C-alpha positions, 0 to 999 in steps of 0.5 A: 498499499502506498502513503498517502504523501507521496503520491508521484511515481518514480521517474520514467525515462523517455527517448526521443530520437536526435533529442537528450534522454527526458525524466517524466513523472506521472502522476499515480492517483488524485484525490478530491480534499472536497464537494465543490458547492456549485449552485443550480443552474436555473434558465433565464427568461428572456423577453421577444423583443419586437420588430419595432423595437429594433427598427425604426420601420412600421409593422403591418397589420398583417402582422398584428393579426398573425397569432402564430408571429414569433415576434411580441410586443413589449413595452413598459406600461404606462402607468409606470411612468408616472413619479411614484409608480416610477420610484416603486419599480425601480426599488423592486428592481433594486431589490429583486436584481441584487438578490439575483445576482446572490443568488446566479454568482454569489454575494458580493458587494459589487453586486449592492452597488449593481442593483443600485445603478442599475435602479438609479438607470431605470428610474432615470428612464421611467421619468424620461419616458422611455419605454422601449425596453432596448433603450434602457437597456443601453443607457443602464450598460452604459451607466454600469461601465461607471462600476469596477467589476475587476473582481466581480463574476459578471460585468456591466451588460450581463447585468442590465441584461439581467435587470432588462430579462427581469422588468421583462417578466414583472411586464408579462405578470403585470 
């Protein structure tokens, strides 16, 4: 029986033509020190963005009447644009995004800052009467670039994308 303190086999000599003698140390066993604690993977549900949100061209009436069209219109409800409701929605986003980041990745101080900046950006977007989720996403990603993501598991755009995904889920529930 081998000792746990000598995990290496004796050196094996291999001769390669036109090269000198090479000594290779090969491990004969591996031991697992601890089991990793991975969080369960949960798929994100991404909203479907309408063609009118991607381009400035208006949609035809045929697209509006086609129930099998893969494009679904999704925009911020008009009543969310009023200051009290905008504040309520931005606070909801701050809390929900912070919890989602902690659950999806790991709790870290950057998550607090990300959720604050994202919520503030969302609040400003609502006060500016922006209902297009694409515009909200780009504005939020731009503002999140002010945060240092150096010691974080995510970046500005992935954080903004997660925030807009949460907003889209809330819109679908409303």
